[in-house]
N, C-alpha and C positions, 0 to 999 in steps of 0.2 A: 503494500499499500504506499502511495506517495506520501512525503512527510506533510502532515497537516499543519496549518498554522494555528496551533492550540492556544486559546486563551486560558488564563488562570482559572476562570469559573468553570471551565469545562474539563477539569482534571488536574490543572495546575502545572507547575514546573517539573514534577516527577513523571507525569504522563508525557509531556513534551520530550523529556530526555529519553524515555523508553522508546517512543515512536521515532525520535531522530536516530537513536542507535540502530534500530531496525532498518530504518531507510538507508544508513550507511551500509548495513550488511547486504541488502539487496543490491546496492550499487556495486559493492565489491564482488558480489557474485556475478553480476552482469559483466564487469570488467574482465573478470576470469573467463567466463564462458564466451563472450563475444569477441574479446581481443586477446585471449590467451595470455594475460598478464596478471601475475599474482601480486597483490598489494598487501602491505602491512595492516594488520587488524589492531589498531592502536586502541589501548583501554581507555575508552571515553565513557563507558557506562559501567558502574553507576556513577552519577555526578555527586560530588560533595561540596557544599559552598566553601568549606576550609581549604580545598585544594583547587579553587577556581583557576588561579593562574596556571597550574600544572595542565588542568584540563584545557584551558584555552590553547596551550602549546601543542599538546597531543591532537587536539581537534584541527588546528591549522595543519599540522603534519599530514593528517588523514586527507584534509581538503587538497593540499599541495600535491600528495601522490595521486589521488583521484583525478584531478585536473590535469596533471602532467600526462597521465596515461591516456586521457581520452582526448587531450589536445585542446582543452579549454582554458581560457584566461580566469584567474582567480583573483580574489580580494583578500586583504589582510583582515582576518576575523579574531585577531588576537587582542583588540582593544575594547572588547565588551566590558561594560561596567555593569555588574549584577546588582548594584545598588542604585543605578540611575535608570528609571523606567524608559525614558526617551532614548538612551544609549541602547538599552536592551532591545527596544522595538527596532531599532536601526540593525542591531546584529541579527535579529531574527529575520528581518527582511532580506538582508544580504546573504545569509545562510541559506534560506528558502530559495532564492534565485539560483544559487550555485546547485542545490540539490536538483531543482527543477531542470536547469541547463544539462546537467549530467544524465537525468533520466531521458530527457529528450534526445540527446546525442546517442545514448545507448538504446533507444527504442523501447524502453520500459515504463 
């Protein structure tokens, strides 16, 4: 299932991280099956607020690998501020666009 833009009222941050993780797994699987490229499965789930900086670095590595394998441009997603709602909305939007572009390029 494609990554939905989940609002906190519809399951919150935990639900978003679960769906996000599963979307990454589907993209990794499609890269393997369609491009015959094995990518690192970086440990971005479960998310803990105490390790947000580490999560952002690992998540960026996952996007870098994914975009590089598919041949897509990427954005710097490491600047997300989980304490700033406006900055977090911008992160969700940029992240969603990258997932959507990857799915479109892979035909999934």
